[in-house]
C-alpha positions as CSV (number, residue, x, y, z in Angstrom):
1,X,-18.2,-34.9,165.6
2,X,-18.9,-36.1,161.5
3,X,-18.2,-39.7,162.4
4,X,-18.8,-40.6,166.1
5,X,-17.2,-43.9,165.7
6,X,-13.7,-42.8,164.6
7,X,-13.9,-40.6,167.6
8,X,-14.7,-42.6,170.4
9,X,-11.9,-45.2,168.9
10,X,-9.2,-42.5,168.7
11,X,-10.0,-40.9,171.9
12,X,-10.4,-44.3,174.0
13,X,-7.2,-45.5,172.3
14,X,-5.8,-42.3,173.5
15,X,-6.9,-42.0,177.1
16,X,-5.6,-45.6,177.4
17,X,-2.0,-44.8,176.0
18,X,-1.8,-41.9,178.5
19,X,-3.0,-44.2,181.4
20,X,-0.4,-46.7,180.6
21,X,2.4,-43.9,180.5
22,X,1.5,-42.9,183.8
23,X,1.5,-46.5,185.0
24,X,4.9,-46.7,183.5
25,X,6.2,-43.9,184.9
26,X,5.1,-44.4,188.6
27,X,6.8,-47.7,188.3
28,X,9.5,-46.4,187.2
29,X,9.3,-43.6,190.6
30,X,9.2,-41.1,187.9
31,X,7.0,-37.6,189.2
32,X,3.4,-38.1,188.4
33,X,1.6,-36.3,185.9
34,X,0.1,-32.7,187.4
35,X,-2.4,-32.0,184.7
36,X,-6.0,-32.9,184.3
37,X,-6.9,-35.4,181.5
38,X,-9.2,-33.6,178.9
39,X,-12.4,-35.6,179.1
40,X,-15.1,-35.2,177.0
41,X,-17.5,-33.7,179.6
42,X,-19.0,-31.6,177.3
43,X,-19.6,-33.7,174.4
44,X,-22.3,-36.0,173.3
45,X,-22.0,-39.7,174.6
46,X,-18.6,-39.0,176.0
47,X,-16.5,-41.8,176.2
48,X,-13.1,-42.1,178.2
49,X,-11.6,-45.1,178.6
50,X,-10.9,-45.6,182.1
51,X,-14.0,-43.6,183.8
52,X,-15.0,-41.1,181.5
53,X,-17.6,-38.3,181.9
54,X,-20.8,-39.2,180.9
55,X,-24.8,-38.6,181.3
56,X,-27.5,-40.6,183.0
57,X,-31.3,-41.0,183.7
58,X,-31.6,-41.3,187.5
59,X,-30.9,-44.8,188.5
60,X,-33.0,-46.0,185.5
61,X,-36.1,-44.1,187.1
62,X,-37.9,-42.7,184.0
63,X,-40.5,-39.7,184.9
64,X,-41.2,-36.4,184.1
65,X,-38.1,-35.0,186.9
66,X,-35.6,-36.6,189.1
67,X,-36.6,-37.2,192.3
68,X,-35.4,-34.6,194.8
69,X,-33.5,-36.1,197.9
70,X,-36.6,-37.3,200.2
71,X,-36.3,-36.6,204.2
72,X,-35.2,-39.9,205.3
73,X,-37.9,-42.0,206.7
74,X,-38.4,-43.6,210.0
75,X,-36.8,-47.0,210.8
76,X,-38.2,-49.5,208.6
77,X,-40.5,-52.2,209.6
78,X,-39.6,-56.1,208.7
79,X,-41.9,-58.1,206.5
80,X,-42.2,-60.7,208.8
81,X,-42.6,-59.3,212.4
82,X,-43.2,-55.7,211.6
83,X,-40.3,-54.8,214.0
84,X,-38.6,-51.5,213.0
85,X,-34.9,-52.1,211.8
86,X,-32.6,-49.1,212.7
87,X,-31.7,-47.5,209.3
88,X,-28.0,-48.1,207.9
89,X,-25.6,-45.3,208.4
90,X,-22.5,-47.3,207.3
91,X,-21.7,-46.3,203.8
92,X,-21.9,-50.1,202.6
93,X,-25.4,-50.5,204.3
94,X,-26.7,-47.0,202.9
95,X,-25.4,-48.0,199.4
96,X,-27.2,-51.4,199.7
97,X,-30.4,-50.0,200.8
98,X,-30.4,-47.3,198.1
99,X,-29.7,-50.3,195.1
100,X,-32.5,-52.3,196.5
101,X,-35.1,-49.3,196.7
102,X,-34.2,-48.4,192.9
103,X,-34.4,-52.3,191.9
104,X,-37.8,-52.5,193.3
105,X,-39.0,-49.7,191.1
106,X,-41.4,-51.1,187.6
107,X,-39.4,-51.1,184.9
108,X,-40.2,-48.3,182.0
109,X,-41.3,-49.7,178.6
110,X,-38.6,-48.4,176.2
111,X,-38.9,-49.1,172.3
112,X,-35.8,-49.5,170.2
113,X,-37.2,-46.5,168.1
114,X,-37.6,-44.4,171.1
115,X,-34.8,-42.0,172.9
116,X,-33.5,-41.8,176.2
117,X,-33.7,-38.1,177.6
118,X,-31.9,-36.6,180.3
119,X,-31.7,-32.7,181.4
120,X,-28.8,-31.8,183.7
121,X,-26.8,-29.3,185.2
122,X,-22.9,-29.3,184.3
123,X,-20.5,-27.2,186.2
124,X,-16.7,-27.0,186.0
125,X,-14.3,-28.4,183.2
126,X,-13.6,-24.7,182.4
127,X,-17.4,-23.9,181.4
128,X,-20.2,-21.7,183.1
129,X,-22.6,-23.6,184.9
130,X,-25.2,-24.5,182.7
131,X,-27.5,-27.1,181.8
132,X,-27.4,-29.5,179.0
133,X,-30.3,-31.7,177.4
134,X,-29.6,-35.1,175.5
135,X,-31.7,-37.6,173.5
136,X,-30.1,-40.5,172.6
137,X,-31.4,-43.5,170.7
138,X,-32.6,-46.6,173.0
139,X,-31.1,-49.3,170.3
140,X,-28.1,-46.7,168.9
141,X,-29.8,-46.6,165.2
142,X,-31.4,-43.3,165.1
143,X,-29.8,-39.8,165.2
144,X,-30.3,-38.1,168.7
145,X,-30.0,-34.6,169.7
146,X,-27.7,-32.6,172.1
147,X,-29.0,-28.9,173.4
148,X,-26.2,-27.3,175.0
149,X,-25.1,-23.9,175.3
150,X,-21.3,-24.8,175.5
151,X,-21.3,-26.6,172.2
152,X,-20.8,-24.5,169.0
153,X,-24.4,-23.4,167.9
154,X,-25.7,-24.8,171.1
155,X,-27.6,-27.3,169.4
156,X,-26.1,-30.4,167.5
157,X,-26.9,-33.7,166.3
158,X,-25.8,-36.7,167.6
159,X,-25.1,-39.5,165.0
160,X,-26.4,-42.9,165.6
161,X,-24.1,-45.0,167.7
162,X,-24.5,-48.1,165.6
163,X,-24.5,-48.1,161.6
164,X,-24.6,-50.8,158.8
165,X,-22.2,-48.7,156.9
166,X,-18.6,-51.1,156.2
167,X,-16.3,-51.2,158.9
168,X,-18.8,-49.3,161.4
169,X,-20.0,-50.9,164.9
170,X,-22.7,-53.5,164.1
171,X,-23.6,-54.5,167.4
172,X,-23.6,-52.8,171.0
173,X,-21.6,-53.5,173.6
174,X,-19.9,-52.0,176.8
175,X,-17.7,-50.0,174.0
176,X,-20.8,-48.9,172.2
177,X,-23.2,-49.3,174.9
178,X,-27.3,-48.6,174.2
179,X,-29.8,-48.7,176.6
180,X,-31.5,-52.1,174.5
181,X,-27.9,-53.6,175.5
182,X,-27.9,-52.2,178.7
183,X,-31.5,-53.6,179.7
184,X,-29.9,-57.2,179.0
185,X,-27.2,-57.1,181.7
186,X,-27.6,-59.4,184.8
187,X,-29.2,-58.3,187.5
188,X,-27.4,-60.3,190.0
189,X,-24.0,-58.0,190.8
190,X,-21.7,-60.5,191.0
191,X,-22.3,-61.9,187.3
192,X,-22.8,-58.6,186.3
193,X,-19.2,-57.9,187.5
194,X,-17.7,-60.9,186.2
195,X,-19.4,-60.1,183.0
196,X,-17.6,-56.5,183.2
197,X,-14.1,-58.2,183.9
198,X,-14.3,-60.7,181.2
199,X,-15.7,-58.4,178.4
200,X,-13.4,-58.3,175.1
201,X,-11.3,-54.9,175.6
202,X,-8.9,-55.7,172.7
203,X,-10.5,-53.0,170.6
204,X,-10.1,-50.4,173.7
205,X,-6.4,-51.2,174.2
206,X,-5.3,-51.3,170.8
207,X,-2.4,-53.8,171.3
208,X,-1.4,-52.5,174.9
209,X,-0.9,-54.9,177.7
210,X,-4.0,-55.2,179.5
211,X,-2.9,-55.7,183.4
212,X,-5.8,-56.1,186.3
213,X,-5.4,-52.3,187.3
214,X,-6.7,-51.3,184.0
215,X,-8.9,-53.6,183.5
216,X,-10.9,-52.8,186.8
217,X,-10.4,-49.1,186.0
218,X,-12.4,-50.0,182.7
219,X,-14.8,-51.6,184.1
220,X,-15.7,-48.9,186.4
221,X,-15.8,-46.3,183.5
222,X,-18.2,-48.3,182.0
223,X,-20.5,-48.3,184.7
224,X,-20.1,-44.3,184.8
225,X,-20.8,-44.5,181.2
226,X,-24.1,-46.5,181.2
227,X,-25.2,-43.9,184.3
228,X,-24.7,-41.2,182.7
229,X,-25.0,-41.2,178.8
230,X,-27.4,-44.7,178.7
231,X,-29.5,-45.2,181.8
232,X,-30.4,-48.8,182.5
233,X,-33.8,-50.1,183.9
234,X,-34.4,-50.1,187.6
235,X,-33.0,-54.0,188.2
236,X,-29.6,-53.5,186.5
237,X,-29.4,-49.7,188.1
238,X,-29.3,-51.5,191.4
239,X,-26.8,-54.0,190.3
240,X,-24.7,-51.8,188.7
241,X,-24.6,-49.7,192.1
242,X,-23.7,-52.8,194.2
243,X,-21.0,-54.4,191.3
244,X,-19.0,-50.8,191.2
245,X,-18.4,-51.0,194.6
246,X,-16.6,-54.4,194.5
247,X,-14.3,-53.5,191.9
248,X,-11.2,-53.2,193.2
249,X,-10.1,-49.8,194.1
250,X,-13.6,-48.4,194.5
251,X,-14.9,-47.5,197.7
252,X,-18.0,-46.3,199.0
253,X,-18.9,-43.0,201.1
254,X,-21.5,-42.1,202.9
255,X,-21.9,-38.6,202.0
256,X,-21.4,-36.7,198.6
257,X,-23.1,-33.6,197.2
258,X,-23.9,-33.1,193.4
259,X,-23.5,-29.8,191.5
260,X,-27.3,-28.8,192.6
261,X,-26.1,-29.6,196.4
262,X,-28.1,-32.7,196.6
263,X,-26.8,-35.2,199.3
264,X,-26.1,-39.0,198.6
265,X,-24.2,-42.2,199.3
266,X,-21.4,-42.6,196.5
267,X,-19.1,-44.9,194.9
268,X,-15.8,-43.9,194.5
269,X,-12.8,-44.6,192.0
270,X,-9.9,-43.1,190.2
271,X,-9.5,-42.3,186.6
272,X,-5.7,-40.8,186.0
273,X,-5.3,-38.2,188.3
274,X,-9.2,-37.6,188.8
275,X,-11.1,-38.9,192.0
276,X,-14.8,-39.5,190.5
277,X,-17.7,-39.8,192.7
278,X,-21.2,-41.6,191.5
279,X,-23.7,-40.2,193.5
280,X,-27.2,-41.8,194.4
281,X,-29.9,-40.8,196.4
282,X,-29.7,-43.0,200.1
283,X,-33.5,-43.6,200.1
284,X,-34.8,-44.3,196.5
285,X,-31.2,-44.9,194.6
286,X,-32.1,-42.3,191.9
287,X,-28.5,-41.7,190.1
288,X,-28.2,-37.7,191.1
289,X,-25.0,-36.6,189.4
290,X,-21.1,-37.2,189.8
291,X,-18.4,-35.0,191.2
292,X,-14.5,-35.2,189.9
293,X,-11.8,-33.6,192.1
294,X,-8.2,-33.2,190.3
295,X,-5.5,-34.7,192.5
296,X,-2.0,-32.7,193.1
297,X,-0.9,-36.1,194.4
298,X,-2.1,-39.9,193.4
299,X,-0.6,-42.3,195.5
300,X,-1.0,-45.9,195.3
301,X,-4.1,-47.5,196.8
302,X,-3.4,-48.9,200.1
303,X,-3.4,-52.8,201.1
304,X,-7.4,-52.6,201.7
305,X,-7.7,-51.6,198.1
306,X,-9.4,-48.2,198.9
307,X,-8.6,-45.5,196.5
308,X,-6.6,-42.6,197.3
309,X,-7.8,-39.7,199.0
310,X,-4.8,-37.4,198.0
311,X,-4.5,-33.6,198.0
312,X,-6.7,-31.8,195.9
313,X,-5.2,-29.3,193.5
314,X,-4.5,-25.9,194.0
315,X,-7.5,-23.8,193.4
316,X,-9.5,-27.0,192.4
317,X,-12.9,-26.0,190.7
318,X,-12.4,-22.2,192.1
319,X,-12.4,-23.2,195.3
320,X,-15.9,-25.0,194.8
321,X,-14.2,-28.4,196.3
322,X,-14.4,-30.2,193.1
323,X,-13.3,-29.5,189.3
324,X,-16.4,-31.0,187.7
325,X,-19.6,-31.9,188.7
326,X,-23.2,-32.6,187.0
327,X,-26.8,-33.2,188.5
328,X,-29.7,-34.9,186.9
329,X,-32.6,-32.4,186.6
330,X,-35.2,-34.6,184.4
331,X,-35.0,-37.8,182.8
332,X,-37.3,-40.1,180.7
333,X,-38.4,-42.5,177.9
334,X,-39.8,-40.2,175.3
335,X,-40.9,-41.2,171.3
336,X,-38.8,-38.2,169.7
337,X,-35.5,-36.5,170.0
338,X,-36.7,-33.0,171.6
339,X,-39.7,-34.4,173.2
340,X,-40.1,-34.0,177.1
341,X,-41.3,-36.9,179.3
342,X,-45.1,-36.5,180.1
343,X,-46.7,-36.4,183.3
């Protein structure tokens, strides 16, 4: 981690190259790889080109703790007539309601000198179940902090994502996201999706051929990165949820559980040989965490564009039903790396 810019760039190129090799192998009807890609699930600001594992604050909700999944409320009255509307039970309806709920929350104040704080459970990736806390700079120009018992001495400084050094990134973007950058994204899901798909990916692909499928997977990975590492103001978080569901090759499922056993609605996509679920509270829209399942076989997506279900690899997650999962426990905007949210 001496030079985070070189590390992220090299990792992104490596993952994309592995993906391209899988696509070539599939086209040639060669056996698909069965091994899991080495996502940086325990590293600060983990970045994968397709759907890298990262950490987020719950749906842009900045408070002392992530809201536990509340009991479902009764039917919701309409503003105009007061007539109760039936609660949605279909996946798309649940996600839409959750996205609207989180988007209606007030945006937190976040200064460029402050930090995005997150505390979460991590389970899997060949590591024991543990808690991990992170403080990442709002504008990407201050050194952050990671506290994780599985990393070296359990405490490490996270270098600033942006720098004025020659050759270093000088502005934020989807390849180097910051909270400040994310806060300026469109709050209309379709406009946001168009911006994700139209983003310059030349640095990400390192001269390799860009295909529509690869571009879609990178867009899904960017959304995952934002939710897990950077966070988003409420209105943007709601748009990101709906934009993710519009990406070809993703789907919405009504019920998934995070690493803490909380259930929510999920947007599901694939990265390599992994099926990835981004899980949101059905009532508040808060980001609860993610779940990854290693697939023994990854057949192509069907004509409906839905991701394949495949067959979980033998012994996946030591019988837990997943190979890696997280659960956000607390989050917020704080003044200094090491601080806890007030209230």
